[in-house]
C-alpha positions as CSV (number, residue, x, y, z in Angstrom):
1,X,23.0,-77.1,14.8
2,X,24.3,-75.9,11.4
3,X,24.3,-78.5,8.6
4,X,27.3,-77.8,6.4
5,X,27.7,-79.2,2.9
6,X,30.6,-79.7,0.5
7,X,29.6,-80.7,-3.1
8,X,32.0,-82.9,-5.1
9,X,31.7,-83.0,-8.9
10,X,29.5,-79.9,-8.4
11,X,29.2,-78.7,-12.0
12,X,27.2,-75.5,-12.2
13,X,25.6,-76.3,-8.8
14,X,22.2,-77.7,-9.3
15,X,22.4,-80.0,-6.3
16,X,24.0,-77.3,-4.2
17,X,21.2,-75.0,-5.1
18,X,18.6,-77.5,-4.0
19,X,20.3,-78.0,-0.7
20,X,20.7,-74.3,-0.2
21,X,17.0,-73.9,-0.9
22,X,16.4,-76.4,1.8
23,X,18.3,-74.1,4.2
24,X,21.4,-76.2,4.4
25,X,24.7,-74.2,4.7
26,X,26.5,-75.0,1.4
27,X,30.1,-74.1,1.9
28,X,31.8,-75.1,-1.4
29,X,31.7,-77.0,-4.6
30,X,34.6,-78.8,-6.3
31,X,34.8,-79.5,-10.0
32,X,37.4,-79.9,-12.8
33,X,35.5,-77.6,-15.3
34,X,36.5,-73.9,-14.9
35,X,33.4,-72.8,-16.8
36,X,31.3,-73.8,-13.8
37,X,32.9,-71.2,-11.4
38,X,30.7,-68.2,-12.3
39,X,27.3,-69.9,-12.3
40,X,28.1,-72.0,-9.2
41,X,29.2,-69.0,-7.1
42,X,26.6,-66.6,-8.5
43,X,23.7,-68.9,-7.8
44,X,24.8,-70.6,-4.6
45,X,26.8,-67.9,-2.7
46,X,29.5,-70.5,-2.0
47,X,33.1,-70.9,-3.1
48,X,34.0,-72.9,-6.2
49,X,37.3,-74.8,-6.1
50,X,38.8,-75.8,-9.5
51,X,40.2,-79.2,-8.7
52,X,40.4,-82.7,-10.1
53,X,38.6,-85.0,-7.7
54,X,41.0,-87.8,-8.5
55,X,43.9,-85.6,-7.1
56,X,42.2,-84.0,-4.1
57,X,42.9,-85.1,-0.6
58,X,40.7,-85.7,2.4
59,X,42.6,-83.1,4.3
60,X,41.8,-80.4,1.7
61,X,38.1,-81.3,2.0
62,X,38.2,-81.3,5.8
63,X,39.7,-77.8,5.7
64,X,36.5,-76.6,4.0
65,X,34.3,-77.6,7.0
66,X,34.2,-75.7,10.3
67,X,35.0,-77.7,13.4
68,X,31.4,-77.4,14.7
69,X,28.2,-78.5,13.0
70,X,27.0,-81.5,10.9
71,X,29.3,-82.4,8.0
72,X,27.5,-83.5,4.8
73,X,29.5,-84.6,1.7
74,X,27.5,-85.0,-1.5
75,X,28.5,-85.9,-5.0
76,X,27.6,-87.2,-8.4
77,X,30.5,-88.7,-10.2
78,X,30.4,-88.3,-14.0
79,X,27.8,-90.7,-15.3
80,X,29.0,-91.1,-18.8
81,X,30.9,-94.3,-18.2
82,X,27.7,-96.0,-17.0
83,X,25.3,-94.6,-19.5
84,X,23.4,-96.9,-21.8
85,X,24.9,-94.8,-24.6
86,X,28.4,-95.8,-23.6
87,X,28.8,-99.5,-24.1
88,X,32.6,-99.7,-24.2
89,X,33.1,-99.4,-20.4
90,X,36.6,-98.1,-21.0
91,X,36.1,-94.5,-19.7
92,X,38.6,-93.9,-16.9
93,X,36.1,-91.7,-15.1
94,X,34.6,-94.8,-13.5
95,X,37.5,-94.7,-11.1
96,X,36.0,-91.5,-9.6
97,X,33.3,-93.6,-7.9
98,X,36.0,-95.5,-6.1
99,X,37.8,-92.3,-5.3
100,X,34.6,-90.9,-3.8
101,X,34.3,-93.8,-1.4
102,X,37.9,-93.4,-0.3
103,X,37.4,-89.7,0.4
104,X,34.2,-90.5,2.4
105,X,36.1,-93.1,4.5
106,X,38.8,-90.6,5.2
107,X,36.8,-87.4,5.7
108,X,34.2,-89.2,7.8
109,X,31.2,-86.8,7.2
110,X,28.1,-87.3,9.2
111,X,25.9,-87.8,6.1
112,X,26.7,-88.8,2.5
113,X,24.5,-88.5,-0.6
114,X,25.4,-89.8,-4.0
115,X,23.3,-90.1,-7.2
116,X,24.0,-91.5,-10.6
117,X,22.4,-93.4,-13.5
118,X,20.8,-96.8,-12.5
119,X,23.3,-98.7,-14.7
120,X,26.0,-98.0,-12.1
121,X,24.5,-100.9,-10.2
122,X,25.3,-103.3,-13.1
123,X,28.6,-101.8,-14.2
124,X,31.4,-104.4,-14.1
125,X,29.0,-107.1,-13.1
126,X,27.9,-104.9,-10.1
127,X,31.3,-105.0,-8.5
128,X,32.0,-101.3,-8.5
129,X,28.8,-100.3,-6.7
130,X,29.1,-103.2,-4.3
131,X,32.6,-102.1,-3.4
132,X,31.4,-98.6,-2.9
133,X,28.7,-99.7,-0.4
134,X,31.1,-102.1,1.4
135,X,33.7,-99.3,1.7
136,X,31.1,-97.1,3.4
137,X,29.8,-99.9,5.6
138,X,33.3,-100.8,6.7
139,X,33.7,-97.1,7.7
140,X,30.7,-97.4,10.0
141,X,27.9,-96.0,7.8
142,X,24.4,-97.2,7.5
143,X,23.7,-97.3,3.7
144,X,20.4,-97.0,1.8
145,X,19.9,-96.9,-2.0
146,X,17.2,-97.1,-4.5
147,X,16.3,-96.2,-8.1
148,X,14.0,-93.2,-8.0
149,X,11.5,-92.1,-10.6
150,X,12.0,-88.3,-10.6
151,X,8.6,-87.5,-11.9
152,X,7.1,-88.9,-8.8
153,X,8.8,-86.0,-6.9
154,X,7.4,-83.4,-9.2
155,X,10.3,-83.0,-11.6
156,X,9.5,-82.4,-15.3
157,X,11.4,-85.4,-16.7
158,X,11.1,-89.1,-17.1
159,X,14.6,-90.0,-15.9
160,X,15.3,-92.5,-13.2
161,X,18.3,-92.0,-10.9
162,X,20.1,-94.2,-8.5
163,X,20.2,-92.5,-5.2
164,X,22.3,-93.5,-2.2
165,X,22.2,-92.0,1.3
166,X,24.6,-93.0,4.2
167,X,24.7,-91.9,7.8
168,X,27.1,-92.4,10.7
169,X,24.2,-92.0,13.1
170,X,21.8,-94.8,12.2
171,X,19.4,-95.8,9.5
172,X,18.6,-93.2,6.8
173,X,16.5,-93.2,3.7
174,X,14.8,-90.9,1.2
175,X,11.3,-89.8,2.0
176,X,8.6,-91.4,-0.1
177,X,7.1,-89.1,-2.8
178,X,4.1,-87.2,-1.6
179,X,0.8,-88.3,-3.1
180,X,-0.2,-84.6,-3.6
181,X,2.4,-83.9,-6.3
182,X,1.1,-84.5,-9.8
183,X,3.3,-85.4,-12.7
184,X,4.3,-82.3,-14.7
185,X,6.0,-81.5,-18.0
186,X,8.8,-79.3,-19.2
187,X,6.3,-77.0,-20.8
188,X,4.4,-76.5,-17.5
189,X,7.7,-75.9,-15.7
190,X,9.2,-73.3,-18.0
191,X,6.3,-71.9,-20.1
192,X,6.1,-68.8,-17.8
193,X,9.8,-67.8,-18.5
194,X,10.4,-65.0,-20.9
195,X,11.8,-66.2,-24.3
196,X,15.4,-65.1,-24.8
197,X,18.0,-65.2,-27.6
198,X,21.1,-67.4,-27.3
199,X,23.7,-65.6,-25.1
200,X,21.2,-63.1,-23.7
201,X,19.5,-63.0,-20.3
202,X,16.3,-62.0,-18.6
203,X,17.0,-59.3,-16.0
204,X,13.9,-60.4,-14.0
205,X,15.1,-64.0,-13.7
206,X,17.1,-64.6,-10.5
207,X,19.0,-67.5,-12.2
């Protein structure tokens, strides 16, 4: 059965590219930044939709999915409101997390994935993240979440990310990191790439 994916807050499509590389059928990405259209479509062979997530409807998202197959809705709402560098907590983008939960409840995808900065769990005394989970649970989802150390999965960075998975079909969780993957560095990850000037490109680099 085909696993179909729609990516909200898709940006240039890093998450979509990972899912496509895992042989999922990425259908579309949605973002408010028009500059993301070319890299998203070029690298993911999927449609880019220039839309404000705060204004989009569940019906529009459902129209992107075929009737058959597994529906997967993924998204990473802008993390700036929850960053340790933003202490004012006045950024209206935090509303997008609540909007994401509303869309999930209405679209009713089979699987949901969300990731953000760990501080989202503490934002507003923890109320925003609790409400997000409760909204999904009330809609019939089993929800799992944890703060993940990305270097344990072989990524060349020290960031930690809050990852949430939800399923309409029972328990779900992220696989534990394999013991065989050593920590790496940015140098090891990109040292083999050809040096290029700003604004130029390497014709031998598929990205």
